[in-house]
N, CA, C and O atoms as a GROMACS GRO file, in nm:
protein
  600
    1MET      N    1   5.311  -1.459   0.670
    1MET     CA    2   5.233  -1.356   0.622
    1MET      C    3   5.062  -1.369   0.655
    1MET      O    4   4.987  -1.273   0.671
    2LEU      N    5   5.028  -1.492   0.660
    2LEU     CA    6   4.897  -1.525   0.710
    2LEU      C    7   4.851  -1.447   0.854
    2LEU      O    8   4.748  -1.386   0.883
    3GLU      N    9   4.976  -1.476   0.935
    3GLU     CA   10   4.942  -1.424   1.075
    3GLU      C   11   4.936  -1.278   1.086
    3GLU      O   12   4.864  -1.221   1.168
    4ILE      N   13   5.016  -1.213   0.997
    4ILE     CA   14   4.991  -1.047   0.994
    4ILE      C   15   4.853  -1.021   0.960
    4ILE      O   16   4.783  -0.943   1.026
    5LEU      N   17   4.807  -1.092   0.846
    5LEU     CA   18   4.650  -1.072   0.807
    5LEU      C   19   4.570  -1.095   0.914
    5LEU      O   20   4.491  -1.006   0.945
    6LYS      N   21   4.573  -1.207   0.986
    6LYS     CA   22   4.510  -1.256   1.105
    6LYS      C   23   4.517  -1.141   1.203
    6LYS      O   24   4.413  -1.095   1.251
    7ASP      N   25   4.639  -1.092   1.235
    7ASP     CA   26   4.637  -0.995   1.353
    7ASP      C   27   4.602  -0.844   1.306
    7ASP      O   28   4.593  -0.751   1.386
    8LYS      N   29   4.584  -0.830   1.173
    8LYS     CA   30   4.532  -0.697   1.143
    8LYS      C   31   4.348  -0.709   1.142
    8LYS      O   32   4.268  -0.631   1.196
    9TRP      N   33   4.320  -0.826   1.068
    9TRP     CA   34   4.201  -0.862   1.111
    9TRP      C   35   4.116  -0.824   1.251
    9TRP      O   36   4.015  -0.756   1.268
   10ARG      N   37   4.194  -0.892   1.336
   10ARG     CA   38   4.164  -0.904   1.470
   10ARG      C   39   4.154  -0.751   1.527
   10ARG      O   40   4.056  -0.705   1.585
   11THR      N   41   4.283  -0.676   1.498
   11THR     CA   42   4.281  -0.535   1.532
   11THR      C   43   4.187  -0.460   1.506
   11THR      O   44   4.148  -0.379   1.589
   12ALA      N   45   4.121  -0.474   1.366
   12ALA     CA   46   4.027  -0.425   1.313
   12ALA      C   47   3.871  -0.429   1.364
   12ALA      O   48   3.786  -0.340   1.373
   13ARG      N   49   3.866  -0.571   1.394
   13ARG     CA   50   3.733  -0.606   1.458
   13ARG      C   51   3.729  -0.549   1.598
   13ARG      O   52   3.621  -0.514   1.646
   14LEU      N   53   3.854  -0.537   1.673
   14LEU     CA   54   3.838  -0.478   1.805
   14LEU      C   55   3.813  -0.331   1.803
   14LEU      O   56   3.738  -0.278   1.884
   15GLU      N   57   3.888  -0.254   1.691
   15GLU     CA   58   3.859  -0.130   1.655
   15GLU      C   59   3.702  -0.075   1.668
   15GLU      O   60   3.660   0.028   1.722
   16ALA      N   61   3.641  -0.168   1.609
   16ALA     CA   62   3.490  -0.149   1.526
   16ALA      C   63   3.410  -0.178   1.674
   16ALA      O   64   3.316  -0.110   1.716
   17ARG      N   65   3.456  -0.271   1.729
   17ARG     CA   66   3.384  -0.293   1.859
   17ARG      C   67   3.417  -0.182   1.987
   17ARG      O   68   3.330  -0.161   2.071
   18TYR      N   69   3.525  -0.127   1.993
   18TYR     CA   70   3.561  -0.052   2.104
   18TYR      C   71   3.467   0.088   2.042
   18TYR      O   72   3.393   0.145   2.121
   19ARG      N   73   3.476   0.135   1.902
   19ARG     CA   74   3.389   0.256   1.848
   19ARG      C   75   3.230   0.217   1.882
   19ARG      O   76   3.154   0.309   1.914
   20ARG      N   77   3.184   0.096   1.876
   20ARG     CA   78   3.039   0.082   1.890
   20ARG      C   79   3.006   0.121   2.026
   20ARG      O   80   2.919   0.203   2.058
   21ILE      N   81   3.087   0.052   2.106
   21ILE     CA   82   3.042   0.052   2.262
   21ILE      C   83   3.087   0.186   2.330
   21ILE      O   84   3.058   0.214   2.446
   22MET      N   85   3.161   0.264   2.248
   22MET     CA   86   3.185   0.428   2.304
   22MET      C   87   3.051   0.494   2.250
   22MET      O   88   2.996   0.572   2.328
   23GLN      N   89   3.001   0.478   2.147
   23GLN     CA   90   2.899   0.550   2.080
   23GLN      C   91   2.767   0.512   2.173
   23GLN      O   92   2.680   0.590   2.211
   24GLU      N   93   2.777   0.378   2.196
   24GLU     CA   94   2.636   0.341   2.285
   24GLU      C   95   2.647   0.418   2.403
   24GLU      O   96   2.545   0.473   2.444
   25GLN      N   97   2.774   0.434   2.477
   25GLN     CA   98   2.782   0.499   2.614
   25GLN      C   99   2.751   0.642   2.595
   25GLN      O  100   2.672   0.697   2.671
   26VAL      N  101   2.824   0.725   2.472
   26VAL     CA  102   2.775   0.828   2.480
   26VAL      C  103   2.627   0.868   2.442
   26VAL      O  104   2.576   0.970   2.489
   27LEU      N  105   2.555   0.779   2.350
   27LEU     CA  106   2.428   0.813   2.362
   27LEU      C  107   2.336   0.768   2.485
   27LEU      O  108   2.226   0.820   2.505
   28GLN      N  109   2.374   0.698   2.542
   28GLN     CA  110   2.308   0.682   2.695
   28GLN      C  111   2.337   0.802   2.784
   28GLN      O  112   2.242   0.863   2.833
   29MET      N  113   2.449   0.836   2.805
   29MET     CA  114   2.482   0.958   2.847
   29MET      C  115   2.389   1.076   2.810
   29MET      O  116   2.341   1.145   2.900
   30VAL      N  117   2.363   1.099   2.683
   30VAL     CA  118   2.310   1.204   2.605
   30VAL      C  119   2.145   1.185   2.662
   30VAL      O  120   2.067   1.277   2.686
   31GLU      N  121   2.124   1.055   2.673
   31GLU     CA  122   1.963   1.030   2.692
   31GLU      C  123   1.953   1.043   2.842
   31GLU      O  124   1.843   1.090   2.871
   32GLU      N  125   2.015   1.022   2.931
   32GLU     CA  126   2.000   1.055   3.064
   32GLU      C  127   1.983   1.176   3.079
   32GLU      O  128   1.880   1.197   3.144
   33GLN      N  129   2.048   1.288   3.042
   33GLN     CA  130   2.033   1.423   3.060
   33GLN      C  131   1.939   1.477   2.997
   33GLN      O  132   1.919   1.590   3.041
   34SER      N  133   1.848   1.440   2.884
   34SER     CA  134   1.760   1.488   2.815
   34SER      C  135   1.643   1.517   2.913
   34SER      O  136   1.650   1.479   3.030
   35PRO      N  137   1.523   1.592   2.859
   35PRO     CA  138   1.413   1.636   2.933
   35PRO      C  139   1.352   1.501   2.973
   35PRO      O  140   1.360   1.413   2.888
   36GLN      N  141   1.290   1.471   3.091
   36GLN     CA  142   1.195   1.384   3.115
   36GLN      C  143   1.046   1.397   3.061
   36GLN      O  144   0.980   1.496   3.093
   37PRO      N  145   0.990   1.298   2.978
   37PRO     CA  146   0.848   1.311   2.954
   37PRO      C  147   0.778   1.350   3.039
   37PRO      O  148   0.818   1.338   3.155
   38VAL      N  149   0.651   1.410   3.015
   38VAL     CA  150   0.520   1.414   3.102
   38VAL      C  151   0.478   1.280   3.143
   38VAL      O  152   0.491   1.195   3.055
   39GLN      N  153   0.439   1.247   3.234
   39GLN     CA  154   0.385   1.136   3.307
   39GLN      C  155   0.266   1.086   3.239
   39GLN      O  156   0.196   1.179   3.198
   40GLU      N  157   0.219   0.966   3.214
   40GLU     CA  158   0.109   0.929   3.114
   40GLU      C  159  -0.002   0.978   3.182
   40GLU      O  160  -0.021   0.974   3.304
   41ASP      N  161  -0.090   1.031   3.080
   41ASP     CA  162  -0.195   1.069   3.115
   41ASP      C  163  -0.352   0.992   3.135
   41ASP      O  164  -0.427   0.966   3.042
   42PRO      N  165  -0.376   0.965   3.270
   42PRO     CA  166  -0.486   0.864   3.278
   42PRO      C  167  -0.632   0.913   3.212
   42PRO      O  168  -0.739   0.856   3.235
   43GLY      N  169  -0.620   1.000   3.147
   43GLY     CA  170  -0.755   1.084   3.121
   43GLY      C  171  -0.824   0.938   3.009
   43GLY      O  172  -0.775   0.834   2.965
   44ARG      N  173  -0.969   1.008   2.999
   44ARG     CA  174  -1.055   0.909   2.911
   44ARG      C  175  -1.047   0.937   2.763
   44ARG      O  176  -1.141   1.001   2.717
   45TRP      N  177  -0.950   0.899   2.678
   45TRP     CA  178  -0.973   0.932   2.541
   45TRP      C  179  -1.095   0.869   2.478
   45TRP      O  180  -1.146   0.771   2.532
   46LEU      N  181  -1.129   0.906   2.401
   46LEU     CA  182  -1.243   0.836   2.284
   46LEU      C  183  -1.185   0.828   2.135
   46LEU      O  184  -1.131   0.923   2.076
   47LEU      N  185  -1.202   0.711   2.089
   47LEU     CA  186  -1.163   0.688   1.934
   47LEU      C  187  -1.243   0.749   1.871
   47LEU      O  188  -1.358   0.763   1.911
   48LEU      N  189  -1.193   0.804   1.746
   48LEU     CA  190  -1.279   0.863   1.649
   48LEU      C  191  -1.290   0.775   1.533
   48LEU      O  192  -1.197   0.700   1.504
   49GLY      N  193  -1.411   0.778   1.455
   49GLY     CA  194  -1.450   0.705   1.353
   49GLY      C  195  -1.537   0.577   1.412
   49GLY      O  196  -1.612   0.578   1.510
   50ASP      N  197  -1.502   0.458   1.314
   50ASP     CA  198  -1.582   0.340   1.337
   50ASP      C  199  -1.521   0.267   1.447
   50ASP      O  200  -1.415   0.217   1.409
   51GLN      N  201  -1.549   0.240   1.576
   51GLN     CA  202  -1.511   0.167   1.676
   51GLN      C  203  -1.546   0.023   1.660
   51GLN      O  204  -1.502  -0.056   1.744
   52THR      N  205  -1.618  -0.020   1.562
   52THR     CA  206  -1.647  -0.164   1.570
   52THR      C  207  -1.515  -0.254   1.497
   52THR      O  208  -1.472  -0.365   1.530
   53SER      N  209  -1.480  -0.181   1.408
   53SER     CA  210  -1.337  -0.248   1.356
   53SER      C  211  -1.225  -0.244   1.414
   53SER      O  212  -1.235  -0.178   1.518
   54GLY      N  213  -1.116  -0.286   1.398
   54GLY     CA  214  -0.970  -0.228   1.434
   54GLY      C  215  -0.970  -0.343   1.594
   54GLY      O  216  -1.052  -0.416   1.649
   55PRO      N  217  -0.831  -0.302   1.617
   55PRO     CA  218  -0.780  -0.372   1.750
   55PRO      C  219  -0.872  -0.324   1.878
   55PRO      O  220  -0.943  -0.224   1.882
   56SER      N  221  -0.857  -0.397   1.956
   56SER     CA  222  -0.924  -0.389   2.085
   56SER      C  223  -0.843  -0.314   2.193
   56SER      O  224  -0.720  -0.323   2.202
   57GLU      N  225  -0.933  -0.230   2.284
   57GLU     CA  226  -0.841  -0.143   2.396
   57GLU      C  227  -0.714  -0.207   2.454
   57GLU      O  228  -0.620  -0.135   2.489
   58GLN      N  229  -0.711  -0.336   2.465
   58GLN     CA  230  -0.620  -0.418   2.541
   58GLN      C  231  -0.519  -0.454   2.450
   58GLN      O  232  -0.406  -0.469   2.498
   59THR      N  233  -0.536  -0.474   2.310
   59THR     CA  234  -0.464  -0.487   2.204
   59THR      C  235  -0.352  -0.346   2.178
   59THR      O  236  -0.229  -0.346   2.165
   60ARG      N  237  -0.442  -0.241   2.176
   60ARG     CA  238  -0.364  -0.112   2.169
   60ARG      C  239  -0.260  -0.085   2.274
   60ARG      O  240  -0.150  -0.031   2.261
   61LYS      N  241  -0.333  -0.147   2.406
   61LYS     CA  242  -0.238  -0.074   2.523
   61LYS      C  243  -0.114  -0.183   2.514
   61LYS      O  244  -0.005  -0.149   2.560
   62ASP      N  245  -0.126  -0.290   2.465
   62ASP     CA  246  -0.010  -0.381   2.450
   62ASP      C  247   0.097  -0.347   2.343
   62ASP      O  248   0.218  -0.362   2.359
   63VAL      N  249   0.041  -0.302   2.236
   63VAL     CA  250   0.097  -0.236   2.110
   63VAL      C  251   0.202  -0.124   2.173
   63VAL      O  252   0.325  -0.119   2.169
   64ARG      N  253   0.110  -0.043   2.227
   64ARG     CA  254   0.195   0.092   2.274
   64ARG      C  255   0.313   0.036   2.390
   64ARG      O  256   0.429   0.078   2.385
   65ALA      N  257   0.280  -0.035   2.463
   65ALA     CA  258   0.384  -0.092   2.542
   65ALA      C  259   0.496  -0.127   2.523
   65ALA      O  260   0.603  -0.092   2.573
   66ALA      N  261   0.460  -0.230   2.414
   66ALA     CA  262   0.571  -0.290   2.326
   66ALA      C  263   0.637  -0.177   2.238
   66ALA      O  264   0.744  -0.210   2.189
   67ALA      N  265   0.601  -0.074   2.216
   67ALA     CA  266   0.679   0.044   2.108
   67ALA      C  267   0.747   0.088   2.224
   67ALA      O  268   0.870   0.088   2.231
   68ARG      N  269   0.672   0.125   2.316
   68ARG     CA  270   0.764   0.242   2.419
   68ARG      C  271   0.917   0.150   2.466
   68ARG      O  272   1.034   0.187   2.455
   69GLN      N  273   0.859   0.018   2.524
   69GLN     CA  274   0.964  -0.078   2.565
   69GLN      C  275   1.104  -0.085   2.463
   69GLN      O  276   1.221  -0.068   2.498
   70LEU      N  277   1.048  -0.119   2.320
   70LEU     CA  278   1.132  -0.130   2.224
   70LEU      C  279   1.220   0.003   2.194
   70LEU      O  280   1.335  -0.017   2.156
   71SER      N  281   1.173   0.148   2.210
   71SER     CA  282   1.202   0.255   2.194
   71SER      C  283   1.345   0.300   2.336
   71SER      O  284   1.447   0.367   2.329
   72GLN      N  285   1.284   0.226   2.444
   72GLN     CA  286   1.391   0.245   2.560
   72GLN      C  287   1.512   0.134   2.538
   72GLN      O  288   1.628   0.171   2.546
   73ASN      N  289   1.489   0.034   2.517
   73ASN     CA  290   1.595  -0.087   2.515
   73ASN      C  291   1.633  -0.129   2.403
   73ASN      O  292   1.707  -0.227   2.412
   74HIS      N  293   1.609  -0.089   2.285
   74HIS     CA  294   1.678  -0.114   2.177
   74HIS      C  295   1.770  -0.027   2.120
   74HIS      O  296   1.731   0.088   2.103
   75PRO      N  297   1.901  -0.061   2.080
   75PRO     CA  298   1.956   0.074   2.067
   75PRO      C  299   1.942   0.129   1.925
   75PRO      O  300   1.977   0.246   1.911
   76HIS      N  301   1.891   0.056   1.805
   76HIS     CA  302   1.868   0.099   1.697
   76HIS      C  303   1.722   0.187   1.693
   76HIS      O  304   1.702   0.293   1.635
   77ALA      N  305   1.642   0.118   1.763
   77ALA     CA  306   1.517   0.208   1.766
   77ALA      C  307   1.563   0.364   1.842
   77ALA      O  308   1.546   0.475   1.792
   78ARG      N  309   1.614   0.339   1.950
   78ARG     CA  310   1.618   0.466   2.016
   78ARG      C  311   1.723   0.533   1.944
   78ARG      O  312   1.748   0.643   1.994
   79ASN      N  313   1.795   0.504   1.842
   79ASN     CA  314   1.890   0.603   1.747
   79ASN      C  315   1.810   0.661   1.656
   79ASN      O  316   1.824   0.778   1.622
   80ILE      N  317   1.692   0.558   1.597
   80ILE     CA  318   1.638   0.621   1.488
   80ILE      C  319   1.550   0.742   1.556
   80ILE      O  320   1.570   0.858   1.521
   81LEU      N  321   1.457   0.712   1.649
   81LEU     CA  322   1.392   0.823   1.699
   81LEU      C  323   1.471   0.922   1.737
   81LEU      O  324   1.416   1.026   1.702
   82ARG      N  325   1.589   0.949   1.801
   82ARG     CA  326   1.690   1.037   1.829
   82ARG      C  327   1.715   1.142   1.702
   82ARG      O  328   1.704   1.264   1.694
   83LEU      N  329   1.757   1.032   1.600
   83LEU     CA  330   1.784   1.090   1.473
   83LEU      C  331   1.668   1.173   1.424
   83LEU      O  332   1.692   1.288   1.388
   84LEU      N  333   1.540   1.124   1.418
   84LEU     CA  334   1.433   1.174   1.365
   84LEU      C  335   1.404   1.326   1.446
   84LEU      O  336   1.374   1.432   1.390
   85GLU      N  337   1.419   1.304   1.578
   85GLU     CA  338   1.421   1.447   1.634
   85GLU      C  339   1.483   1.551   1.592
   85GLU      O  340   1.431   1.655   1.552
   86ILE      N  341   1.644   1.516   1.603
   86ILE     CA  342   1.729   1.611   1.578
   86ILE      C  343   1.745   1.670   1.432
   86ILE      O  344   1.786   1.785   1.415
   87TYR      N  345   1.712   1.590   1.329
   87TYR     CA  346   1.688   1.629   1.178
   87TYR      C  347   1.550   1.685   1.130
   87TYR      O  348   1.534   1.768   1.040
   88VAL      N  349   1.444   1.619   1.212
   88VAL     CA  350   1.289   1.672   1.141
   88VAL      C  351   1.264   1.786   1.225
   88VAL      O  352   1.242   1.892   1.166
   89VAL      N  353   1.263   1.787   1.363
   89VAL     CA  354   1.233   1.882   1.480
   89VAL      C  355   1.324   1.986   1.482
   89VAL      O  356   1.291   2.103   1.461
   90GLY      N  357   1.469   1.939   1.515
   90GLY     CA  358   1.570   2.046   1.510
   90GLY      C  359   1.524   2.135   1.626
   90GLY      O  360   1.412   2.127   1.675
   91PRO      N  361   1.630   2.229   1.671
   91PRO     CA  362   1.610   2.329   1.766
   91PRO      C  363   1.532   2.457   1.740
   91PRO      O  364   1.500   2.536   1.828
   92GLY      N  365   1.501   2.470   1.593
   92GLY     CA  366   1.424   2.586   1.561
   92GLY      C  367   1.308   2.570   1.504
   92GLY      O  368   1.270   2.653   1.422
   93LEU      N  369   1.232   2.458   1.539
   93LEU     CA  370   1.095   2.435   1.478
   93LEU      C  371   0.993   2.540   1.525
   93LEU      O  372   0.995   2.573   1.643
   94LYS      N  373   0.908   2.592   1.443
   94LYS     CA  374   0.797   2.682   1.440
   94LYS      C  375   0.679   2.654   1.396
   94LYS      O  376   0.675   2.609   1.282
   95LEU      N  377   0.569   2.668   1.457
   95LEU     CA  378   0.452   2.615   1.397
   95LEU      C  379   0.370   2.750   1.372
   95LEU      O  380   0.345   2.826   1.466
   96ALA      N  381   0.328   2.779   1.230
   96ALA     CA  382   0.242   2.865   1.221
   96ALA      C  383   0.125   2.847   1.108
   96ALA      O  384   0.148   2.765   1.019
   97HIS      N  385   0.007   2.916   1.106
   97HIS     CA  386  -0.095   2.892   1.005
   97HIS      C  387  -0.099   2.986   0.929
   97HIS      O  388  -0.071   3.101   0.963
   98HIS      N  389  -0.140   2.944   0.799
   98HIS     CA  390  -0.121   3.025   0.674
   98HIS      C  391  -0.238   2.989   0.603
   98HIS      O  392  -0.281   2.874   0.612
   99SER      N  393  -0.293   3.072   0.533
   99SER     CA  394  -0.447   3.068   0.470
   99SER      C  395  -0.394   2.987   0.309
   99SER      O  396  -0.289   3.002   0.248
  100LEU      N  397  -0.479   2.925   0.287
  100LEU     CA  398  -0.455   2.862   0.138
  100LEU      C  399  -0.502   2.963   0.018
  100LEU      O  400  -0.446   2.964  -0.091
  101ASP      N  401  -0.601   3.041   0.049
  101ASP     CA  402  -0.637   3.114  -0.033
  101ASP      C  403  -0.601   3.265   0.027
  101ASP      O  404  -0.650   3.306   0.132
  102THR      N  405  -0.516   3.335  -0.048
  102THR     CA  406  -0.485   3.465  -0.004
  102THR      C  407  -0.575   3.586  -0.036
  102THR      O  408  -0.564   3.693   0.023
  103GLN      N  409  -0.667   3.560  -0.135
  103GLN     CA  410  -0.789   3.647  -0.137
  103GLN      C  411  -0.913   3.637  -0.039
  103GLN      O  412  -1.006   3.717  -0.036
  104ASP      N  413  -0.901   3.543   0.027
  104ASP     CA  414  -1.033   3.527   0.132
  104ASP      C  415  -0.992   3.586   0.276
  104ASP      O  416  -0.896   3.552   0.345
  105THR      N  417  -1.084   3.676   0.303
  105THR     CA  418  -1.021   3.738   0.405
  105THR      C  419  -1.056   3.679   0.533
  105THR      O  420  -0.995   3.691   0.640
  106SER      N  421  -1.196   3.593   0.502
  106SER     CA  422  -1.224   3.506   0.654
  106SER      C  423  -1.122   3.411   0.673
  106SER      O  424  -1.088   3.382   0.788
  107SER      N  425  -1.062   3.353   0.561
  107SER     CA  426  -0.942   3.252   0.593
  107SER      C  427  -0.852   3.295   0.660
  107SER      O  428  -0.816   3.242   0.765
  108ALA      N  429  -0.783   3.431   0.595
  108ALA     CA  430  -0.664   3.499   0.673
  108ALA      C  431  -0.711   3.524   0.806
  108ALA      O  432  -0.625   3.505   0.893
  109LEU      N  433  -0.829   3.562   0.847
  109LEU     CA  434  -0.851   3.577   0.958
  109LEU      C  435  -0.834   3.480   1.075
  109LEU      O  436  -0.772   3.500   1.180
  110LEU      N  437  -0.909   3.357   1.031
  110LEU     CA  438  -0.905   3.224   1.064
  110LEU      C  439  -0.733   3.171   1.090
  110LEU      O  440  -0.681   3.114   1.186
  111ALA      N  441  -0.698   3.201   1.010
  111ALA     CA  442  -0.534   3.165   1.014
  111ALA      C  443  -0.459   3.256   1.140
  111ALA      O  444  -0.380   3.196   1.213
  112LYS      N  445  -0.482   3.376   1.158
  112LYS     CA  446  -0.441   3.473   1.248
  112LYS      C  447  -0.504   3.422   1.392
  112LYS      O  448  -0.430   3.412   1.489
  113THR      N  449  -0.615   3.398   1.398
  113THR     CA  450  -0.680   3.370   1.505
  113THR      C  451  -0.613   3.215   1.574
  113THR      O  452  -0.594   3.197   1.694
  114ALA      N  453  -0.588   3.124   1.477
  114ALA     CA  454  -0.533   2.993   1.500
  114ALA      C  455  -0.390   3.033   1.552
  114ALA      O  456  -0.339   2.984   1.652
  115ASN      N  457  -0.343   3.111   1.486
  115ASN     CA  458  -0.199   3.161   1.544
  115ASN      C  459  -0.172   3.214   1.687
  115ASN      O  460  -0.069   3.193   1.752
  116GLU      N  461  -0.278   3.285   1.726
  116GLU     CA  462  -0.299   3.367   1.839
  116GLU      C  463  -0.316   3.246   1.958
  116GLU      O  464  -0.250   3.237   2.062
  117VAL      N  465  -0.428   3.155   1.910
  117VAL     CA  466  -0.448   3.062   2.025
  117VAL      C  467  -0.354   2.980   2.028
  117VAL      O  468  -0.344   2.946   2.146
  118TRP      N  469  -0.261   2.914   1.953
  118TRP     CA  470  -0.133   2.837   1.937
  118TRP      C  471  -0.008   2.913   2.044
  118TRP      O  472   0.059   2.861   2.134
  119HIS      N  473  -0.009   3.032   1.999
  119HIS     CA  474   0.080   3.091   2.079
  119HIS      C  475   0.048   3.107   2.248
  119HIS      O  476   0.135   3.091   2.333
  120GLN      N  477  -0.100   3.143   2.277
  120GLN     CA  478  -0.116   3.135   2.398
  120GLN      C  479  -0.106   3.000   2.471
  120GLN      O  480  -0.068   2.978   2.586
  121PHE      N  481  -0.142   2.930   2.392
  121PHE     CA  482  -0.103   2.770   2.447
  121PHE      C  483   0.044   2.784   2.497
  121PHE      O  484   0.074   2.783   2.616
  122LEU      N  485   0.122   2.794   2.408
  122LEU     CA  486   0.285   2.787   2.435
  122LEU      C  487   0.319   2.863   2.550
  122LEU      O  488   0.399   2.816   2.632
  123SER      N  489   0.254   3.000   2.569
  123SER     CA  490   0.297   3.041   2.673
  123SER      C  491   0.252   2.992   2.794
  123SER      O  492   0.329   2.992   2.890
  124HIS      N  493   0.149   2.954   2.805
  124HIS     CA  494   0.065   2.883   2.927
  124HIS      C  495   0.137   2.744   2.972
  124HIS      O  496   0.137   2.701   3.087
  125ASN      N  497   0.197   2.683   2.862
  125ASN     CA  498   0.251   2.558   2.870
  125ASN      C  499   0.390   2.529   2.841
  125ASN      O  500   0.420   2.412   2.820
  126GLN      N  501   0.484   2.623   2.835
  126GLN     CA  502   0.606   2.608   2.806
  126GLN      C  503   0.685   2.520   2.882
  126GLN      O  504   0.790   2.471   2.841
  127ARG      N  505   0.632   2.496   2.999
  127ARG     CA  506   0.704   2.408   3.097
  127ARG      C  507   0.686   2.261   3.049
  127ARG      O  508   0.779   2.179   3.051
  128HIS      N  509   0.559   2.234   3.005
  128HIS     CA  510   0.498   2.080   2.982
  128HIS      C  511   0.514   2.049   2.816
  128HIS      O  512   0.504   1.935   2.770
  129PHE      N  513   0.536   2.146   2.750
  129PHE     CA  514   0.506   2.138   2.592
  129PHE      C  515   0.640   2.130   2.541
  129PHE      O  516   0.716   2.213   2.591
  130SER      N  517   0.696   2.043   2.445
  130SER     CA  518   0.802   2.070   2.371
  130SER      C  519   0.788   2.006   2.228
  130SER      O  520   0.727   1.900   2.213
  131TYR      N  521   0.840   2.068   2.133
  131TYR     CA  522   0.803   2.001   1.992
  131TYR      C  523   0.868   1.863   1.993
  131TYR      O  524   0.807   1.764   1.950
  132GLY      N  525   0.994   1.856   2.043
  132GLY     CA  526   1.042   1.705   2.029
  132GLY      C  527   1.010   1.621   2.103
  132GLY      O  528   1.047   1.509   2.070
  133GLU      N  529   0.938   1.632   2.217
  133GLU     CA  530   0.860   1.531   2.289
  133GLU      C  531   0.714   1.514   2.214
  133GLU      O  532   0.662   1.402   2.214
  134PHE      N  533   0.667   1.596   2.167
  134PHE     CA  534   0.526   1.577   2.082
  134PHE      C  535   0.593   1.501   1.945
  134PHE      O  536   0.525   1.412   1.895
  135ALA      N  537   0.684   1.523   1.902
  135ALA     CA  538   0.734   1.455   1.771
  135ALA      C  539   0.774   1.309   1.796
  135ALA      O  540   0.744   1.227   1.709
  136ARG      N  541   0.830   1.275   1.892
  136ARG     CA  542   0.888   1.160   1.974
  136ARG      C  543   0.757   1.067   2.011
  136ARG      O  544   0.734   0.956   1.963
  137ARG      N  545   0.680   1.134   2.099
  137ARG     CA  546   0.551   1.057   2.125
  137ARG      C  547   0.465   0.998   1.986
  137ARG      O  548   0.414   0.886   1.975
  138THR      N  549   0.466   1.094   1.897
  138THR     CA  550   0.401   1.053   1.764
  138THR      C  551   0.460   0.943   1.687
  138THR      O  552   0.396   0.851   1.636
  139TRP      N  553   0.612   0.965   1.681
  139TRP     CA  554   0.664   0.866   1.612
  139TRP      C  555   0.657   0.729   1.703
  139TRP      O  556   0.660   0.622   1.643
  140ARG      N  557   0.651   0.732   1.816
  140ARG     CA  558   0.670   0.620   1.874
  140ARG      C  559   0.543   0.532   1.899
  140ARG      O  560   0.538   0.411   1.874
  141ASP      N  561   0.454   0.597   1.945
  141ASP     CA  562   0.298   0.570   1.982
  141ASP      C  563   0.242   0.569   1.875
  141ASP      O  564   0.164   0.474   1.868
  142GLY      N  565   0.244   0.641   1.772
  142GLY     CA  566   0.132   0.642   1.652
  142GLY      C  567   0.024   0.738   1.690
  142GLY      O  568  -0.080   0.749   1.624
  143GLU      N  569   0.047   0.800   1.786
  143GLU     CA  570  -0.066   0.914   1.839
  143GLU      C  571  -0.013   1.008   1.947
  143GLU      O  572   0.072   0.987   2.033
  144CYS      N  573  -0.092   1.126   1.916
  144CYS     CA  574  -0.016   1.226   2.020
  144CYS      C  575  -0.138   1.324   2.032
  144CYS      O  576  -0.205   1.360   1.936
  145PHE      N  577  -0.155   1.355   2.140
  145PHE     CA  578  -0.288   1.462   2.198
  145PHE      C  579  -0.214   1.573   2.274
  145PHE      O  580  -0.120   1.552   2.350
  146LEU      N  581  -0.271   1.705   2.240
  146LEU     CA  582  -0.232   1.799   2.305
  146LEU      C  583  -0.300   1.803   2.446
  146LEU      O  584  -0.420   1.782   2.432
  147ARG      N  585  -0.276   1.816   2.535
  147ARG     CA  586  -0.354   1.874   2.653
  147ARG      C  587  -0.344   1.995   2.719
  147ARG      O  588  -0.231   2.042   2.723
  148LEU      N  589  -0.431   2.057   2.769
  148LEU     CA  590  -0.417   2.192   2.816
  148LEU      C  591  -0.376   2.152   2.987
  148LEU      O  592  -0.431   2.062   3.051
  149PHE      N  593  -0.268   2.243   3.037
  149PHE     CA  594  -0.229   2.233   3.185
  149PHE      C  595  -0.262   2.385   3.244
  149PHE      O  596  -0.197   2.488   3.229
  150PRO      N  597  -0.391   2.362   3.320
  150PRO     CA  598  -0.414   2.486   3.397
  150PRO      C  599  -0.329   2.549   3.498
  150PRO      O  600  -0.364   2.653   3.552
   0.00000   0.00000   0.00000
């Protein structure tokens, strides 16, 4: 009787291991076929706010590098970013600006202008910009900047 229970336990462990390995392989295949990110921007970004406190430039670079390394090599970190992208961004995310004060015509005009500028940006940069990559970089690096591609 004890041998039967041991065999069932081993079988259950082997099946769980097999499922985990298969899921990791499927995830790896999906990630290999996903769009590749835009190369790192060598631009000179300036910090906002008080620059006397907080981590140094080298510390920020090290933290960003560690976060990128973790998001590429750690299966749980990769899965969290992938699930966030799927369930938060999804395939149909759209961005629209609305005025909080419906009675104020200048606010409505500003929101309309912001929508037009955003749509122009998307039409000129549709090969370089995706909501998924924007969200992934924001969650992974803790910062994300838009840049124009002439």
